[in-house]
Phi, psi and omega in degrees: 000318181298319180294324179296316179296321180296318178298318178297319181296317179296322179295318178295321178297318179297320179297318180298318180298317181296318179298318180295321178294320181296319181287317184292319183272335185284326181225144175226159179254140183268011175104344180246017178084359182255135181294142178279002181279355180294144182302146181301330182302337182280337182232017177247113183295343180273348182280139180281149177302134180090355179275124182256016181294134174258126178259138189202174171247134177292133182247167178298147181105353178289155180214191179288348182243338179228152177238120176262131187214159174248125182292148175247141357292139185284130182234026177086010181284160175290158179298150171257164179227137178226142179279123182245008184298313179298320179295322177297314183293330178266010178059044178246020171251113186253106186099155178260111183290132175239159183304129180094354180285144169286132180225157174238129186237133172247117184284142181259273188295325181246141177290162190299330184264017178238024178299320179295323179294324176298321179291320181294330180295346182283352181263123183265168180280354185261022180064014177253139180253118179269166180307136185298139177258142178240163171299148183256133178277131174276329183203140176229127178239122179276093184295336175301322180277339179284327180294147179130188182260125180242133185239157172211156182256146179231158174235156182275174173233162179293139177294319174201154179250124179243120178083173179251183178091176182295150179284148173302148182302326179297316178292319180299321179293322179294324180288340180270353179292148180235148173232154181257121171255156180207165175219139180250119179254132177250151181298338180289347184102352175282155173207159181225136177256139181231140182094169177084006178275129180291140178259146182301325182289352183264357183298327181258008182288145178286353179242155180236132179268147179300146177274130176264128181290146182274074179289136180234348180216149174224154180204165175250143177222104180050045175091001179248154181263127179248119179253122184255127177276135186234162175230130180250132178268182183295337179274357180090004179288133183257128178237129178281125183247358179173167180209155175234143179245135182229149174265143175284133174251318180203142173219112176232180185305319183237013182222135174225126176237125179241146178250110176266177181296335182257011177133181182269150175228131181256130180246156172235147184281142175240117182289144178290143179286000000 
């Protein structure tokens, strides 16, 4: 009987320890009584209304199935953990996160402020502890790998077609010419577009080159990339005049594929000199 009582006591003690760990690691206070588990969109002036993206730094302890991270802006809170296995299997992890990388996370099954509740649900009423459950990521974008200069090649089209039959060799050669357009994305959200500027000597050319939009800002919105076209006046004031939204298809060290409304575009990375 004494051994039975001792076993029950040890089990109760273990349960108390687990509960304390779940509460202590799952939620932290940032000093003003407010939980740090609130989505970044609520305290980030750059986040658009309705955007649930969590911005963070990858922390030690991450693996192929879980991502350990520190929320940004960092306020001294303990790391959070999110399950990324489903996102990996559905090819919704763009870039390979490494310790110290900036990442953007969109939570799937659990809302961003219930990560601690997901952990607490792993404790059953029968004094048995099942494997811990974490919030599930729907999408992870390694913005550290997204930043940089991305290039793509374009070819011209005929300004107008007159007559039938094969094109003259001179025109055919002009249509086979390629130019490199590029865009530079910075972690700050700034970006610069290069290429696509019309040259005066091309006004009378029989071919027309594609126009590259003057993107000046980029942002993420619930796992999608928003590129904003801007106009700068003589005083340097920047005005957003339009935007395009793209879905991520692939992000690797030297390859980026985006899906726009008019089709996919493949970029290759160009290292800075």
